C-alpha positions as CSV (number, residue, x, y, z in Angstrom):
1,M,0.0,0.0,0.0
2,S,1.3,3.5,-0.8
3,Q,0.0,7.0,-0.6
4,N,-0.2,9.4,-3.5
5,E,0.4,13.1,-3.3
6,N,-3.3,13.8,-2.4
7,G,-2.9,11.5,0.6
8,D,-5.2,8.8,-0.9
9,L,-4.1,5.2,-0.2
10,K,-3.3,3.1,-3.2
11,H,-3.1,-0.7,-3.2
12,A,-0.4,-2.2,-5.4
13,L,-1.1,-4.9,-7.9
14,P,-1.0,-8.5,-6.5
15,T,2.6,-9.9,-6.4
16,N,1.5,-13.3,-7.6
17,I,0.5,-12.1,-11.1
18,G,2.6,-13.6,-13.8
19,K,5.2,-11.6,-15.6
20,P,3.4,-11.3,-19.0
21,A,0.3,-10.0,-17.3
22,F,2.3,-7.6,-15.1
23,R,4.0,-6.3,-18.2
24,A,0.7,-5.9,-20.0
25,L,-0.7,-3.9,-17.0
26,S,2.4,-1.8,-16.6
27,A,2.5,-1.0,-20.4
28,A,-1.2,0.1,-20.2
29,G,-0.4,2.4,-17.2
30,Y,-2.1,0.3,-14.4
31,T,-0.1,0.5,-11.1
32,S,-2.8,0.3,-8.4
33,L,-6.0,-1.8,-7.8
34,E,-8.1,1.4,-7.5
35,Q,-7.5,2.1,-11.2
36,F,-9.6,-1.0,-12.1
37,T,-12.7,0.5,-10.5
38,K,-13.0,2.7,-13.6
39,L,-12.4,-0.1,-16.0
40,K,-14.9,-2.7,-17.4
41,E,-13.9,-6.4,-17.0
42,A,-14.1,-6.9,-20.8
43,D,-11.6,-4.0,-21.4
44,L,-9.1,-5.6,-19.1
45,L,-9.3,-8.9,-20.8
46,K,-8.5,-7.3,-24.2
47,L,-4.9,-6.6,-23.0
48,H,-2.4,-8.7,-24.8
49,G,-0.6,-11.0,-22.3
50,F,-3.4,-10.7,-19.7
51,G,-5.3,-13.9,-19.2
52,P,-8.0,-15.5,-17.0
53,K,-5.7,-16.4,-14.1
54,A,-4.4,-12.8,-13.8
55,F,-8.0,-11.6,-14.2
56,R,-9.2,-13.8,-11.3
57,L,-6.3,-12.5,-9.1
58,I,-7.2,-8.9,-9.8
59,R,-10.9,-9.5,-9.3
60,N,-10.3,-11.3,-5.9
61,A,-7.9,-8.5,-4.8
62,L,-10.6,-5.9,-5.6
63,K,-13.2,-7.9,-3.8
64,D,-11.0,-8.2,-0.7
65,L,-10.9,-4.4,-0.6
66,G,-14.6,-4.1,-1.1
67,L,-14.1,-2.8,-4.6
68,S,-15.2,-3.9,-8.1
69,F,-14.8,-3.2,-11.8
70,A,-16.9,-0.6,-13.4
71,D,-20.4,-1.8,-14.4
72,P,-20.8,-2.8,-18.0
73,E,-23.1,-0.4,-19.9
């Protein structure tokens, strides 16, 4: 967990995500779990190198924090 310049707490990505998925997230600019609350599940799954296992890890980490992906429209 880290704090940004506004004092908001940010939760880091799970450490057990595979390297290809981590690189895909990093390349897309995702560095904290809170960023996924503005993202639809389907959009995340479109990332090259990001698969179902990494998706489950992110979804479970969000759930543990009481957060979720953005609602599909």
